[in-house]
LOVODO-785694 format. One record per residue (C-alpha): x, y, z. Coordinates in nm, 2 decimals. Each point is the difference from the previous one (the first is absolute). Last residue first. Layout:
BEGIN
<east->X	north->Y	up->Z> .
...
//
This chain:
BEGIN
<east->-6.04	north->0.25	up->5.00> .
<east->0.02	north->-0.17	up->0.32> .
<east->0.01	north->0.11	up->0.31> .
<east->0.25	north->0.11	up->0.16> .
<east->0.13	north->-0.24	up->0.33> .
<east->-0.03	north->0.16	up->0.39> .
<east->0.37	north->-0.13	up->0.13> .
<east->-0.01	north->-0.13	up->0.33> .
<east->0.03	north->0.15	up->0.35> .
<east->0.29	north->-0.16	up->0.18> .
<east->-0.14	north->-0.23	up->0.28> .
<east->0.00	north->0.17	up->0.39> .
<east->0.23	north->-0.19	up->0.16> .
<east->0.22	north->0.33	up->0.07> .
<east->-0.26	north->0.23	up->0.06> .
<east->-0.03	north->0.01	up->0.38> .
<east->0.26	north->0.34	up->0.03> .
<east->-0.34	north->0.19	up->0.02> .
<east->-0.30	north->-0.15	up->0.03> .
<east->-0.20	north->0.22	up->0.25> .
<east->0.19	north->0.31	up->-0.22> .
<east->-0.33	north->-0.04	up->-0.23> .
<east->-0.29	north->-0.24	up->0.02> .
<east->-0.17	north->0.22	up->-0.24> .
<east->0.21	north->0.01	up->-0.24> .
<east->0.06	north->-0.41	up->0.02> .
<east->-0.34	north->-0.03	up->0.02> .
<east->-0.07	north->0.20	up->-0.36> .
<east->0.29	north->-0.17	up->-0.14> .
<east->-0.16	north->-0.34	up->0.07> .
<east->-0.33	north->0.14	up->-0.16> .
<east->0.15	north->0.16	up->-0.32> .
<east->0.22	north->-0.36	up->-0.01> .
<east->-0.35	north->-0.14	up->-0.02> .
<east->-0.13	north->0.22	up->-0.24> .
<east->0.26	north->-0.04	up->-0.22> .
<east->-0.06	north->-0.38	up->0.02> .
<east->-0.37	north->0.00	up->-0.05> .
<east->0.04	north->0.23	up->-0.33> .
<east->0.32	north->-0.29	up->-0.11> .
<east->-0.26	north->-0.26	up->0.10> .
<east->-0.28	north->0.15	up->-0.23> .
<east->0.26	north->0.06	up->-0.28> .
<east->0.11	north->-0.35	up->0.00> .
<east->-0.38	north->-0.09	up->0.00> .
<east->-0.10	north->0.19	up->-0.31> .
<east->0.32	north->-0.15	up->-0.15> .
<east->-0.12	north->-0.35	up->0.06> .
<east->-0.32	north->0.08	up->-0.12> .
<east->0.12	north->0.13	up->-0.34> .
<east->0.21	north->-0.25	up->-0.05> .
<east->-0.25	north->-0.29	up->0.13> .
<east->-0.27	north->0.20	up->-0.31> .
<east->0.27	north->-0.07	up->-0.21> .
<east->0.06	north->-0.35	up->0.05> .
<east->-0.37	north->-0.05	up->-0.07> .
<east->0.03	north->0.19	up->-0.26> .
<east->0.29	north->-0.15	up->-0.23> .
<east->-0.21	north->-0.36	up->0.15> .
<east->-0.36	north->0.12	up->-0.23> .
<east->0.15	north->0.04	up->-0.37> .
<east->0.18	north->-0.28	up->0.01> .
<east->-0.24	north->-0.19	up->0.14> .
<east->-0.28	north->0.13	up->-0.34> .
<east->0.07	north->-0.33	up->-0.18> .
<east->0.15	north->-0.26	up->0.18> .
<east->0.35	north->0.02	up->0.11> .
<east->0.32	north->-0.20	up->-0.18> .
<east->0.23	north->-0.16	up->0.20> .
<east->0.34	north->0.00	up->-0.11> .
<east->0.05	north->0.40	up->0.02> .
<east->0.01	north->-0.02	up->0.38> .
<east->0.03	north->0.36	up->0.10> .
<east->-0.40	north->0.05	up->0.04> .
<east->-0.05	north->-0.29	up->0.13> .
<east->0.27	north->0.07	up->0.27> .
<east->-0.15	north->0.34	up->0.04> .
<east->-0.36	north->-0.14	up->0.07> .
<east->0.16	north->-0.23	up->0.25> .
<east->0.17	north->0.28	up->0.20> .
<east->-0.37	north->0.17	up->-0.04> .
<east->-0.19	north->-0.29	up->0.13> .
<east->0.30	north->-0.06	up->0.27> .
<east->-0.08	north->0.38	up->0.13> .
<east->-0.37	north->0.00	up->-0.02> .
<east->0.08	north->-0.31	up->0.27> .
<east->0.19	north->0.23	up->0.21> .
<east->-0.19	north->0.27	up->0.04> .
<east->0.03	north->0.33	up->-0.23> .
<east->-0.27	north->0.05	up->-0.18> .
<east->-0.17	north->-0.07	up->0.29> .
<east->0.03	north->0.41	up->0.07> .
<east->-0.21	north->0.06	up->-0.32> .
<east->0.14	north->0.16	up->-0.35> .
<east->-0.29	north->0.09	up->-0.23> .
<east->0.03	north->-0.09	up->-0.33> .
//
């Protein structure tokens, strides 16, 4: 199944949470076929979320590289002024 950007919209997130709630509830029997469709809906959202995380990591890496390039270009012009600069955030490692 194709994962689209709109798979991560807030309304879709609510639908996925509803789907997981329905799957977790044992006292509410699901109609025929729905038990098979609900896990797939959750899987699609999970794949879209993982892709979005990967895209954001790439975007962050590019932004950090750009910031480093700007700092290098400034060179000694800002020497001694770095005390107020925020510390660099650690780069998270992607899940296996």
